[in-house]
VOPAGU-2260 file (C-alpha; in pm, 1 decimal, decimal comma):
REM VOPAGU-2260
SITE   aa  ch    i         X         Y         Z
SITE  MET   A    0   -5465,7    3762,4    -440,7
SITE  MET   A    1   -5238,8    3480,8    -287,3
SITE  GLU   A    2   -4866,4    3524,0    -262,7
SITE  GLY   A    3   -4667,0    3412,0    -550,6
SITE  SER   A    4   -4946,1    3324,8    -774,6
SITE  ALA   A    5   -5259,0    3503,1    -962,5
SITE  PRO   A    6   -5565,9    3330,1    -985,8
SITE  HIS   A    7   -5690,3    3264,8   -1338,1
SITE  TYR   A    8   -6059,5    3369,4   -1381,5
SITE  ARG   A    9   -6193,5    3176,1   -1681,5
SITE  ARG   A   10   -6374,8    2903,3   -1499,4
SITE  GLN   A   11   -6498,1    3137,5   -1216,5
SITE  TYR   A   12   -6666,6    3335,6   -1504,6
SITE  LEU   A   13   -6800,1    3004,3   -1644,6
SITE  ALA   A   14   -6931,2    2887,3   -1274,4
SITE  ALA   A   15   -7083,8    3227,4   -1220,1
SITE  PHE   A   16   -7260,8    3218,3   -1556,4
SITE  VAL   A   17   -7399,4    2873,6   -1522,1
SITE  ALA   A   18   -7505,4    2958,3   -1149,6
SITE  THR   A   19   -7700,6    3283,8   -1278,6
SITE  LEU   A   20   -7890,8    3079,8   -1514,5
SITE  GLY   A   21   -8114,4    3045,3   -1185,5
SITE  ALA   A   22   -8141,6    3400,9   -1228,5
SITE  PHE   A   23   -8239,6    3374,7   -1594,6
SITE  SER   A   24   -8537,9    3134,7   -1464,1
SITE  ILE   A   25   -8639,1    3408,6   -1204,7
SITE  GLY   A   26   -8672,9    3658,3   -1492,0
SITE  THR   A   27   -8882,5    3436,9   -1692,0
SITE  SER   A   28   -9108,3    3426,1   -1374,9
SITE  PHE   A   29   -9101,4    3794,7   -1320,5
SITE  GLY   A   30   -9172,9    3890,5   -1672,0
SITE  TRP   A   31   -9435,0    3611,4   -1792,5
SITE  SER   A   32   -9723,9    3821,6   -1657,6
SITE  ALA   A   33   -9676,3    4117,5   -1883,5
SITE  PRO   A   34   -9716,6    3968,2   -2229,7
SITE  VAL   A   35   -9982,9    3717,3   -2117,3
SITE  GLU   A   36  -10209,2    3968,9   -1930,9
SITE  PRO   A   37  -10394,7    4089,7   -2228,0
SITE  ARG   A   38  -10396,5    3734,6   -2386,7
SITE  ILE   A   39  -10561,6    3602,8   -2070,6
SITE  LEU   A   40  -10803,9    3861,9   -1963,1
SITE  ASP   A   41  -10906,1    4008,5   -2324,9
SITE  ASP   A   42  -10823,9    3741,0   -2550,5
SITE  GLY   A   43  -10938,6    3438,8   -2314,5
SITE  GLU   A   44  -10677,8    3217,9   -2455,6
SITE  LEU   A   45  -10693,2    2980,4   -2145,0
SITE  GLU   A   46  -10973,0    2716,5   -2127,7
SITE  PHE   A   47  -11120,8    2858,7   -1820,8
SITE  PRO   A   48  -11231,5    3227,5   -1740,7
SITE  VAL   A   49  -10996,8    3461,9   -1543,0
SITE  ASP   A   50  -11102,2    3798,2   -1430,9
SITE  GLY   A   51  -10877,2    4108,5   -1312,4
SITE  GLN   A   52  -10862,8    4035,8    -940,0
SITE  GLU   A   53  -10781,9    3669,7    -997,4
SITE  PHE   A   54  -10514,7    3763,1   -1226,8
SITE  ALA   A   55  -10372,0    4014,4    -973,2
SITE  TRP   A   56  -10344,1    3692,3    -744,9
SITE  VAL   A   57  -10174,6    3497,2   -1001,7
SITE  VAL   A   58   -9921,8    3771,0   -1047,7
SITE  ALA   A   59   -9860,6    3826,1    -686,9
SITE  LEU   A   60   -9857,6    3463,2    -573,7
SITE  MET   A   61   -9511,0    3401,0    -724,8
SITE  ALA   A   62   -9370,7    3677,7    -498,7
SITE  LEU   A   63   -9532,3    3525,2    -203,9
SITE  GLY   A   64   -9386,2    3186,2    -271,9
SITE  GLY   A   65   -9029,1    3357,0    -283,4
SITE  ALA   A   66   -9098,1    3495,3      62,1
SITE  VAL   A   67   -9227,6    3162,5     217,4
SITE  ILE   A   68   -8941,5    2951,0      94,0
SITE  SER   A   69   -8658,3    3206,5     179,0
SITE  LEU   A   70   -8617,0    3084,1     555,4
SITE  PRO   A   71   -8604,6    2714,8     458,3
SITE  ALA   A   72   -8360,7    2779,1     172,2
SITE  GLY   A   73   -8156,4    2988,0     398,8
SITE  LEU   A   74   -8125,2    2707,8     673,9
SITE  ALA   A   75   -8032,8    2448,2     403,9
SITE  VAL   A   76   -7725,9    2644,9     274,4
SITE  PRO   A   77   -7507,3    2587,2     584,7
SITE  VAL   A   78   -7609,0    2208,9     562,0
SITE  MET   A   79   -7624,7    2141,4     206,4
SITE  GLY   A   80   -7411,8    2405,9      44,5
SITE  ALA   A   81   -7509,6    2667,5    -180,8
SITE  ARG   A   82   -7469,3    2438,3    -486,6
SITE  ASN   A   83   -7680,2    2152,4    -356,9
SITE  THR   A   84   -7941,1    2380,5    -254,5
SITE  LEU   A   85   -7964,5    2541,3    -575,8
SITE  LEU   A   86   -8003,5    2191,5    -729,1
SITE  LEU   A   87   -8258,5    2094,8    -488,7
SITE  PHE   A   88   -8495,7    2381,7    -590,4
SITE  VAL   A   89   -8476,5    2333,9    -947,0
SITE  VAL   A   90   -8745,1    2060,1    -893,4
SITE  PRO   A   91   -9035,2    2309,4    -751,5
SITE  ALA   A   92   -8926,2    2555,4   -1048,6
SITE  ALA   A   93   -8980,5    2302,9   -1297,9
SITE  VAL   A   94   -9291,3    2152,0   -1117,0
SITE  GLY   A   95   -9459,1    2497,8   -1105,2
SITE  TRP   A   96   -9429,4    2549,6   -1474,8
SITE  ALA   A   97   -9571,2    2195,6   -1527,9
SITE  LEU   A   98   -9881,2    2310,5   -1317,3
SITE  ILE   A   99   -9928,5    2629,2   -1525,1
SITE  LEU   A  100   -9881,4    2461,9   -1862,6
SITE  THR   A  101  -10156,2    2204,5   -1769,9
SITE  ALA   A  102  -10387,6    2424,7   -1552,9
SITE  SER   A  103  -10748,9    2357,4   -1599,1
SITE  SER   A  104  -10867,2    2613,8   -1336,3
SITE  VAL   A  105  -10743,8    2937,8   -1156,1
SITE  PRO   A  106  -10666,8    2753,6    -828,0
SITE  MET   A  107  -10414,3    2526,4   -1029,2
SITE  LEU   A  108  -10275,5    2815,3   -1208,4
SITE  LEU   A  109  -10226,2    2989,7    -857,3
SITE  VAL   A  110  -10046,5    2674,6    -731,0
SITE  GLY   A  111   -9822,6    2669,6   -1030,7
SITE  ARG   A  112   -9722,8    3027,1    -946,0
SITE  LEU   A  113   -9654,5    2949,2    -586,1
SITE  PHE   A  114   -9411,1    2687,1    -706,0
SITE  THR   A  115   -9234,3    2886,4    -943,3
SITE  GLY   A  116   -9213,1    3141,1    -656,2
SITE  PHE   A  117   -9049,9    2878,7    -449,3
SITE  GLY   A  118   -8776,0    2797,3    -706,5
SITE  ALA   A  119   -8733,9    3204,0    -775,8
SITE  GLY   A  120   -8692,3    3267,8    -400,9
SITE  ALA   A  121   -8442,4    3004,9    -346,6
SITE  PHE   A  122   -8220,5    3099,7    -649,9
SITE  CYS   A  123   -8271,1    3476,6    -567,1
SITE  MET   A  124   -8112,0    3409,4    -239,1
SITE  VAL   A  125   -7868,4    3142,0    -274,5
SITE  VAL   A  126   -7713,0    3232,1    -620,9
SITE  PRO   A  127   -7541,5    3556,9    -493,0
SITE  ILE   A  128   -7429,3    3350,9    -178,3
SITE  TYR   A  129   -7279,1    3098,8    -423,9
SITE  ILE   A  130   -7085,6    3364,9    -638,4
SITE  GLY   A  131   -6979,7    3542,3    -338,0
SITE  GLU   A  132   -6798,2    3229,9    -187,2
SITE  MET   A  133   -6668,3    3120,6    -534,5
SITE  ALA   A  134   -6512,7    3411,4    -687,1
SITE  SER   A  135   -6181,1    3594,3    -626,8
SITE  ALA   A  136   -6197,6    3952,1    -454,2
SITE  GLU   A  137   -6068,9    4108,3    -777,0
SITE  ILE   A  138   -6383,0    3980,5   -1003,8
SITE  ARG   A  139   -6648,9    3959,1    -743,5
SITE  GLY   A  140   -6824,9    4280,3    -821,7
SITE  THR   A  141   -6834,5    4192,6   -1198,7
SITE  VAL   A  142   -6947,5    3854,6   -1157,7
SITE  GLY   A  143   -7194,3    3954,0    -907,4
SITE  CYS   A  144   -7353,9    4177,6   -1159,4
SITE  PHE   A  145   -7433,0    3865,9   -1364,9
SITE  PHE   A  146   -7709,6    3774,9   -1133,0
SITE  GLN   A  147   -7930,9    4087,6   -1214,3
SITE  GLN   A  148   -7812,6    4076,4   -1580,5
SITE  MET   A  149   -7937,2    3705,5   -1611,3
SITE  ILE   A  150   -8290,1    3832,3   -1439,1
SITE  ASN   A  151   -8289,8    4101,6   -1689,3
SITE  LEU   A  152   -8213,4    3872,6   -1978,7
SITE  GLY   A  153   -8505,5    3639,3   -1873,4
SITE  ILE   A  154   -8736,5    3897,4   -1865,9
SITE  LEU   A  155   -8644,6    4023,9   -2214,2
SITE  TYR   A  156   -8665,3    3660,7   -2330,4
SITE  VAL   A  157   -9031,2    3634,4   -2199,2
SITE  TYR   A  158   -9103,9    3984,8   -2343,9
SITE  VAL   A  159   -8963,1    3898,2   -2699,8
SITE  PHE   A  160   -9119,7    3563,7   -2746,4
SITE  GLY   A  161   -9451,3    3679,8   -2585,2
SITE  MET   A  162   -9503,4    3886,2   -2892,0
SITE  ALA   A  163   -9539,5    3599,9   -3100,5
SITE  ALA   A  164   -9612,2    3288,3   -2878,5
SITE  ASP   A  165   -9967,1    3220,1   -2725,0
SITE  VAL   A  166   -9979,3    3167,0   -2342,6
SITE  PHE   A  167   -9903,4    2777,7   -2373,4
SITE  ARG   A  168   -9599,7    2814,8   -2606,8
SITE  LEU   A  169   -9467,9    3089,4   -2379,9
SITE  GLY   A  170   -9501,4    2854,8   -2072,8
SITE  VAL   A  171   -9320,4    2584,4   -2244,8
SITE  LEU   A  172   -9007,8    2813,3   -2322,6
SITE  CYS   A  173   -9023,0    2914,1   -1970,9
SITE  ALA   A  174   -9039,5    2553,4   -1822,9
SITE  LEU   A  175   -8714,3    2447,5   -2038,4
SITE  VAL   A  176   -8500,7    2719,0   -1847,6
SITE  PRO   A  177   -8496,0    2559,0   -1504,3
SITE  ILE   A  178   -8440,9    2208,7   -1643,2
SITE  VAL   A  179   -8131,4    2312,8   -1865,0
SITE  TYR   A  180   -8004,3    2486,1   -1555,3
SITE  GLY   A  181   -8027,7    2183,2   -1355,2
SITE  VAL   A  182   -7841,3    1977,5   -1594,9
SITE  LEU   A  183   -7568,0    2223,1   -1629,4
SITE  PHE   A  184   -7520,9    2321,5   -1301,3
SITE  VAL   A  185   -7468,8    1971,1   -1165,3
SITE  PHE   A  186   -7116,7    2007,5   -1323,1
SITE  MET   A  187   -7010,7    2301,0   -1125,9
SITE  PRO   A  188   -6813,7    2248,6    -780,6
SITE  ASN   A  189   -6913,8    2320,4    -432,6
SITE  THR   A  190   -6771,7    2664,0    -286,2
SITE  PRO   A  191   -6447,7    2633,8    -107,1
SITE  THR   A  192   -6581,6    2794,5     201,7
SITE  TYR   A  193   -6860,5    2542,5     212,1
SITE  LEU   A  194   -6623,6    2249,6     206,4
SITE  VAL   A  195   -6381,9    2392,3     466,4
SITE  LEU   A  196   -6687,4    2449,9     689,1
SITE  ARG   A  197   -6748,8    2071,2     642,3
SITE  ASN   A  198   -6412,8    1980,3     754,7
SITE  ASN   A  199   -6334,9    1844,9     390,9
SITE  GLU   A  200   -6015,4    2008,8     319,7
SITE  ALA   A  201   -5923,3    1774,4      32,2
SITE  LYS   A  202   -6229,7    1875,3    -179,8
SITE  ALA   A  203   -6186,8    2263,8     -79,6
SITE  LEU   A  204   -5830,4    2215,6    -238,0
SITE  ALA   A  205   -5950,9    2050,9    -535,7
SITE  SER   A  206   -6234,8    2314,0    -566,5
SITE  ILE   A  207   -5995,1    2606,3    -548,7
SITE  LYS   A  208   -5752,4    2459,8    -801,8
SITE  TRP   A  209   -6063,0    2411,4   -1041,4
SITE  LEU   A  210   -6162,0    2755,3    -997,4
SITE  ARG   A  211   -5826,0    2950,9    -968,1
SITE  GLY   A  212   -5616,8    2719,2   -1164,0
SITE  SER   A  213   -5352,3    2449,6   -1073,8
SITE  HIS   A  214   -5072,1    2680,4   -1012,7
SITE  PHE   A  215   -5268,4    2880,7    -758,1
SITE  ASP   A  216   -5193,8    2855,5    -377,0
SITE  ALA   A  217   -5499,4    2662,4    -272,3
SITE  ALA   A  218   -5367,4    2578,2      71,3
SITE  GLY   A  219   -5327,5    2936,3     134,6
SITE  GLU   A  220   -5688,3    3043,1      59,2
SITE  VAL   A  221   -5806,3    2753,4     270,2
SITE  ARG   A  222   -5596,8    2891,3     575,0
SITE  ASP   A  223   -5742,9    3229,3     487,8
SITE  ILE   A  224   -6091,4    3089,5     500,6
SITE  GLN   A  225   -6018,2    2916,7     824,2
SITE  ARG   A  226   -5897,6    3217,2     970,8
SITE  SER   A  227   -6220,4    3413,5     886,6
SITE  LEU   A  228   -6409,8    3162,5    1110,6
SITE  ASP   A  229   -6285,1    3387,3    1403,7
SITE  GLY   A  230   -6106,2    3137,5    1575,0
SITE  ARG   A  231   -6431,3    2942,9    1675,1
SITE  HIS   A  232   -6479,3    2590,2    1634,1
SITE  LYS   A  233   -6700,2    2523,8    1322,8
SITE  THR   A  234   -6947,0    2286,3    1485,0
SITE  GLU   A  235   -6998,6    2526,2    1753,7
SITE  ARG   A  236   -7073,5    2824,0    1542,4
SITE  ARG   A  237   -7354,6    2629,9    1391,2
SITE  CYS   A  238   -7510,2    2605,2    1748,2
SITE  THR   A  239   -7462,7    2979,2    1793,0
SITE  VAL   A  240   -7583,2    3134,1    1454,6
SITE  TRP   A  241   -7869,9    3312,7    1610,4
SITE  ARG   A  242   -7671,2    3468,1    1903,7
SITE  SER   A  243   -7447,6    3584,7    1621,3
SITE  PHE   A  244   -7725,5    3822,7    1503,4
SITE  ARG   A  245   -7672,1    4034,1    1824,6
SITE  GLU   A  246   -7290,3    4092,4    1714,5
SITE  PRO   A  247   -7264,8    4455,7    1599,3
SITE  ALA   A  248   -7104,8    4365,2    1255,1
SITE  THR   A  249   -7378,4    4122,4    1177,5
SITE  ALA   A  250   -7668,5    4342,9    1302,3
SITE  ARG   A  251   -7534,9    4634,1    1093,5
SITE  ALA   A  252   -7508,7    4407,8     779,2
SITE  LEU   A  253   -7851,3    4287,6     834,1
SITE  ALA   A  254   -7991,7    4651,7     870,9
SITE  THR   A  255   -7795,9    4750,0     554,3
SITE  MET   A  256   -7947,3    4475,0     336,3
SITE  VAL   A  257   -8311,7    4472,9     471,6
SITE  GLY   A  258   -8290,0    4856,6     398,6
SITE  LEU   A  259   -8165,8    4804,2      45,1
SITE  MET   A  260   -8430,2    4531,7     -17,4
SITE  PHE   A  261   -8691,2    4732,9     114,9
SITE  PHE   A  262   -8619,2    5044,2    -116,9
SITE  MET   A  263   -8549,2    4807,9    -415,0
SITE  GLN   A  264   -8916,1    4686,8    -394,7
SITE  THR   A  265   -9088,2    5018,4    -285,2
SITE  SER   A  266   -8917,5    5208,5    -571,7
SITE  GLY   A  267   -9186,4    5027,1    -774,3
SITE  ILE   A  268   -8982,3    4813,5    -993,6
SITE  ASN   A  269   -9186,9    4513,0   -1006,6
SITE  ALA   A  270   -9524,3    4715,8   -1027,7
SITE  VAL   A  271   -9356,2    4826,1   -1373,0
SITE  LEU   A  272   -9215,2    4472,9   -1473,5
SITE  PHE   A  273   -9528,1    4298,6   -1398,2
SITE  TYR   A  274   -9773,5    4537,6   -1554,6
SITE  SER   A  275   -9566,7    4732,2   -1805,5
SITE  THR   A  276   -9766,5    4645,2   -2126,7
SITE  SER   A  277  -10086,5    4778,8   -1952,6
SITE  ILE   A  278   -9900,3    5095,8   -1809,5
SITE  PHE   A  279   -9781,3    5168,4   -2166,3
SITE  GLN   A  280  -10144,7    5112,0   -2287,1
SITE  ALA   A  281  -10295,0    5337,1   -2037,2
SITE  ALA   A  282  -10029,9    5596,7   -2107,2
SITE  ASN   A  283  -10127,4    5642,5   -2465,7
SITE  VAL   A  284   -9764,3    5612,8   -2568,5
SITE  ALA   A  285   -9630,3    5699,5   -2903,3
SITE  ILE   A  286   -9534,8    5364,0   -2988,7
SITE  LYS   A  287   -9679,0    5011,2   -2970,3
SITE  PRO   A  288   -9700,5    4909,6   -2595,4
SITE  GLU   A  289   -9551,1    4558,5   -2658,7
SITE  LEU   A  290   -9260,5    4729,9   -2842,7
SITE  ALA   A  291   -9210,7    4956,5   -2550,4
SITE  THR   A  292   -9217,4    4683,5   -2324,0
SITE  ILE   A  293   -8937,0    4506,7   -2512,9
SITE  LEU   A  294   -8724,6    4817,1   -2519,4
SITE  LEU   A  295   -8754,7    4835,5   -2141,0
SITE  GLY   A  296   -8615,2    4474,1   -2132,1
SITE  LEU   A  297   -8337,4    4577,1   -2341,0
SITE  LEU   A  298   -8255,3    4881,7   -2142,0
SITE  GLN   A  299   -8233,2    4656,2   -1842,7
SITE  VAL   A  300   -7971,5    4425,6   -1998,7
SITE  LEU   A  301   -7767,9    4746,6   -2117,5
SITE  GLY   A  302   -7790,5    4908,7   -1758,8
SITE  THR   A  303   -7666,5    4596,1   -1576,1
SITE  LEU   A  304   -7393,7    4545,0   -1844,0
SITE  LEU   A  305   -7291,5    4917,7   -1754,7
SITE  SER   A  306   -7305,0    4829,6   -1377,7
SITE  ALA   A  307   -7077,7    4524,5   -1423,6
SITE  LEU   A  308   -6828,0    4746,8   -1595,3
SITE  LEU   A  309   -6832,9    5007,1   -1340,9
SITE  VAL   A  310   -6908,9    4847,0   -1008,0
SITE  ASP   A  311   -6527,4    4743,7    -919,6
SITE  ARG   A  312   -6423,5    5085,1   -1051,3
SITE  LEU   A  313   -6670,1    5343,5    -895,8
SITE  GLY   A  314   -6790,5    5114,6    -616,3
SITE  ARG   A  315   -7125,6    5004,4    -485,2
SITE  ARG   A  316   -7225,6    5350,3    -302,5
SITE  LEU   A  317   -7184,8    5559,0    -604,4
SITE  LEU   A  318   -7386,8    5339,2    -815,8
SITE  LEU   A  319   -7671,8    5317,3    -577,2
SITE  LEU   A  320   -7673,0    5694,0    -523,1
SITE  ALA   A  321   -7681,1    5768,9    -895,4
SITE  SER   A  322   -7942,4    5487,1    -940,5
SITE  SER   A  323   -8195,8    5608,6    -676,5
SITE  GLY   A  324   -8167,8    5985,2    -761,8
SITE  THR   A  325   -8229,4    5930,1   -1121,4
SITE  MET   A  326   -8503,0    5695,0   -1055,2
SITE  CYS   A  327   -8656,4    5943,5    -827,7
SITE  ALA   A  328   -8663,4    6221,2   -1095,2
SITE  SER   A  329   -8791,4    5995,3   -1389,3
SITE  VAL   A  330   -9080,3    5815,8   -1181,8
SITE  LEU   A  331   -9178,8    6180,2   -1059,2
SITE  ALA   A  332   -9197,8    6296,1   -1426,2
SITE  LEU   A  333   -9396,0    5989,7   -1518,2
SITE  GLY   A  334   -9644,7    6060,7   -1220,7
SITE  VAL   A  335   -9705,8    6410,6   -1309,7
SITE  TYR   A  336   -9756,9    6312,2   -1683,0
SITE  LEU   A  337  -10008,0    6044,5   -1583,2
SITE  HIS   A  338  -10198,3    6267,6   -1344,5
SITE  LEU   A  339  -10217,4    6542,0   -1619,6
SITE  LEU   A  340  -10333,0    6281,3   -1869,0
SITE  ALA   A  341  -10608,8    6178,7   -1646,0
SITE  VAL   A  342  -10733,9    6535,4   -1533,4
SITE  ASN   A  343  -10714,5    6698,8   -1898,2
SITE  PRO   A  344  -10566,4    6469,8   -2172,0
SITE  THR   A  345  -10553,5    6741,5   -2412,4
SITE  GLN   A  346  -10277,6    6899,3   -2209,7
SITE  VAL   A  347  -10009,3    6596,0   -2301,6
SITE  ASP   A  348  -10162,0    6514,9   -2658,6
SITE  SER   A  349   -9827,3    6571,3   -2793,7
SITE  LEU   A  350   -9614,2    6448,6   -2506,8
SITE  GLY   A  351   -9653,0    6076,0   -2561,6
SITE  TRP   A  352   -9291,3    6029,4   -2550,7
SITE  ILE   A  353   -9258,2    6116,8   -2194,6
SITE  PRO   A  354   -9377,5    5796,1   -2045,0
SITE  VAL   A  355   -9140,3    5606,2   -2267,5
SITE  LEU   A  356   -8839,0    5830,6   -2178,8
SITE  THR   A  357   -8909,7    5842,8   -1820,9
SITE  LEU   A  358   -8952,4    5451,8   -1773,0
SITE  CYS   A  359   -8653,9    5389,9   -1992,3
SITE  LEU   A  360   -8451,1    5597,3   -1776,2
SITE  TYR   A  361   -8614,3    5440,5   -1466,7
SITE  VAL   A  362   -8537,8    5080,7   -1562,9
SITE  THR   A  363   -8190,1    5165,5   -1702,2
SITE  LEU   A  364   -8078,1    5333,0   -1371,8
SITE  PHE   A  365   -8227,9    5061,9   -1160,9
SITE  SER   A  366   -8048,0    4806,5   -1368,8
SITE  VAL   A  367   -7712,3    5016,0   -1317,9
SITE  GLY   A  368   -7752,2    5026,7    -920,4
SITE  LEU   A  369   -8073,5    4956,3    -724,8
SITE  GLY   A  370   -8130,2    4625,8    -880,8
SITE  PRO   A  371   -7779,6    4454,6    -921,9
SITE  VAL   A  372   -7576,5    4583,5    -622,4
SITE  PRO   A  373   -7806,0    4465,4    -344,8
SITE  TRP   A  374   -7786,9    4107,4    -479,1
SITE  LEU   A  375   -7397,2    4147,5    -506,9
SITE  MET   A  376   -7345,1    4287,8    -151,6
SITE  LEU   A  377   -7589,0    3986,2     -28,2
SITE  GLY   A  378   -7317,6    3757,9    -100,6
SITE  GLU   A  379   -7022,4    3956,1      41,1
SITE  ILE   A  380   -7148,6    4142,2     343,9
SITE  PHE   A  381   -7232,8    3856,4     593,2
SITE  PRO   A  382   -6996,9    3641,8     801,3
SITE  ASN   A  383   -7006,3    3276,4     691,6
SITE  ASP   A  384   -7178,8    3146,4     988,8
SITE  VAL   A  385   -7484,6    3344,6     934,0
SITE  LYS   A  386   -7480,0    3390,2     564,3
SITE  GLY   A  387   -7754,0    3163,0     490,6
SITE  PRO   A  388   -8011,0    3266,6     770,8
SITE  ALA   A  389   -7933,5    3651,6     731,4
SITE  SER   A  390   -7973,0    3644,3     361,0
SITE  ALA   A  391   -8287,6    3451,2     411,2
SITE  LEU   A  392   -8416,6    3740,4     603,7
SITE  ALA   A  393   -8316,7    3995,6     336,5
SITE  ASN   A  394   -8480,3    3771,7      94,4
SITE  ILE   A  395   -8805,3    3761,5     283,9
SITE  THR   A  396   -8815,9    4137,5     293,6
SITE  SER   A  397   -8755,6    4132,4     -92,7
SITE  PHE   A  398   -9006,6    3882,4    -195,3
SITE  GLY   A  399   -9256,0    3980,9      80,3
SITE  LEU   A  400   -9269,0    4328,4     -31,0
SITE  SER   A  401   -9255,8    4225,3    -426,9
SITE  PHE   A  402   -9589,0    4047,5    -336,5
SITE  ALA   A  403   -9722,4    4344,7    -147,5
SITE  MET   A  404   -9643,1    4587,9    -438,6
SITE  SER   A  405   -9764,2    4363,5    -687,9
SITE  ARG   A  406  -10074,1    4310,8    -517,7
SITE  LEU   A  407  -10147,4    4659,6    -410,8
SITE  PHE   A  408  -10025,1    4838,1    -737,0
SITE  PRO   A  409  -10357,4    4740,9    -940,3
SITE  LEU   A  410  -10561,4    4852,2    -633,3
SITE  ALA   A  411  -10367,0    5192,0    -595,6
SITE  ARG   A  412  -10393,8    5248,7    -974,2
SITE  ASP   A  413  -10768,3    5201,1    -967,1
SITE  GLY   A  414  -10806,1    5372,9    -631,5
SITE  ILE   A  415  -10595,9    5700,3    -650,8
SITE  GLY   A  416  -10513,9    5690,3   -1013,0
SITE  SER   A  417  -10168,7    5593,2   -1172,1
SITE  GLY   A  418  -10005,6    5952,2   -1138,5
SITE  PRO   A  419  -10019,2    5985,4    -758,3
SITE  THR   A  420   -9905,9    5607,1    -753,5
SITE  PHE   A  421   -9587,9    5666,4    -927,8
SITE  VAL   A  422   -9538,6    5999,1    -721,9
SITE  ILE   A  423   -9537,5    5770,0    -403,2
SITE  PHE   A  424   -9284,4    5549,2    -558,5
SITE  ALA   A  425   -9081,2    5879,5    -652,0
SITE  GLY   A  426   -9090,6    5949,3    -262,4
SITE  PHE   A  427   -8936,1    5578,7    -178,8
SITE  CYS   A  428   -8658,8    5659,5    -429,6
SITE  LEU   A  429   -8576,9    5970,9    -260,3
SITE  LEU   A  430   -8567,1    5792,9      72,8
SITE  ALA   A  431   -8343,0    5536,5     -82,0
SITE  MET   A  432   -8073,2    5775,3    -177,2
SITE  VAL   A  433   -8075,9    5911,8     188,5
SITE  PHE   A  434   -8056,9    5566,4     318,1
SITE  VAL   A  435   -7755,2    5486,0      97,3
SITE  ALA   A  436   -7568,9    5806,1     181,6
SITE  LEU   A  437   -7608,7    5760,5     548,5
SITE  VAL   A  438   -7600,3    5382,5     605,2
SITE  VAL   A  439   -7455,3    5176,2     316,7
SITE  PRO   A  440   -7092,8    5078,2     348,8
SITE  GLU   A  441   -6841,3    5054,2      56,2
SITE  THR   A  442   -6728,6    4701,6       7,0
SITE  LYS   A  443   -6543,0    4756,1    -325,0
SITE  GLY   A  444   -6214,2    4542,7    -312,8
SITE  LYS   A  445   -6252,3    4431,0      71,2
SITE  SER   A  446   -6215,0    4093,7     193,9
SITE  LEU   A  447   -6494,2    3955,5     427,1
SITE  ALA   A  448   -6243,0    4013,3     710,9
SITE  ASP   A  449   -6218,9    4383,1     625,0
SITE  ILE   A  450   -6577,2    4424,0     576,9
SITE  GLN   A  451   -6656,9    4267,4     914,1
SITE  LYS   A  452   -6396,8    4484,4    1074,4
SITE  MET   A  453   -6554,4    4806,5     911,2
SITE  LEU   A  454   -6915,3    4708,0    1018,7
SITE  ALA   A  455   -6815,3    4624,4    1358,8
SITE  GLY   A  456   -6621,9    4965,6    1413,0
SITE  GLY   A  457   -6930,6    5140,9    1298,2
SITE  SER   A  458   -6789,5    5273,9     990,8
SITE  PHE   A  459   -7062,3    5255,2     714,0
SITE  THR   A  460   -6927,4    5502,2     453,4
SITE  ASN   A  461   -6549,2    5409,2     419,6
């Protein structure tokens, strides 16, 4: 907080909300496959045939698009700024949904999903950067949680409308999201950090005053941003980005983020989200599978809301530890149940509530910690000169593993069974808890300079 005047937060909340409509768009892409799977495979709603293996590729290719686009999007951020990069990638997101809506063959459907992945991958990486650079330190954790919350709301949006809408109408509802996003976000400002890096101090001052209020010491924040550049000339820093990865603070930040993204995906969350309806069908749940899927979506929203309320009070590490530990226990119980169901169904005839309870715990605690916190930290842990490329590497890890997990899950489910597959996910959740305890730093309430000093000194847990 600057000396003599406290910032106003109202416009920062507004900018964060509008920016995270991109995350809402990601949620629609993630959630789309769950309600349409039975409509496409069983009811044949499309005008062309799609078999199970082809649909698995349709599901997975969105994540592959996200992985492929991450590095180009990351390299665009230092040049174009987070705001302009986000606006640019509205185009492939909208084009992808247009291709899905007009698809006349499986290849056209696959290309559409790939393009929605381009939009999702860019939004996933750049929205946290925009929020991290735009928000005051006092509310950075809270508005950072908007990202995961909006993903969850996007998933819930698809789950709810997917109960009544056919495949085409659901696609129309999804296609509207990136269009509305682009129209609204064009009115939001560039971040002060980007404008200072581009030597545009006048616009940086205007951006700060719009975000913090006209009374705020904008000149003092500009000086703080300039000091965070470590005394090196900004144009020289752009030439030494890759050399910066060898610096201890950047290397440790990258190891932290890649590790968190790895465990986020290997926890099995996307297998659950992409195939939730069919998982509930196979588990013989006590309620209608479509309603159970909507319940998961609601609990994701509530879990992320809880995270937003707690993350700046309890800190990042505690939420991550509680999240990974509870996820481990719940998905292990689900794996045991599914194994018993496969071996001797009569043993679990009266236990149809177990998969509902365990998956509800699983997605709720994911939404409290392992879901939102890595994306929040993505926007606050890297120094400004490497934020784009470093975030790209973390995002490639996330989307690459999302592609692998969504493609391998149906193969593992058919090969070794659902029970052992979920037990494997439990093992990764346990490893995630160990990783957080030993490696992940606490960034609550710390400035970028404080975080970099902590990482450079090798202190991961203070």
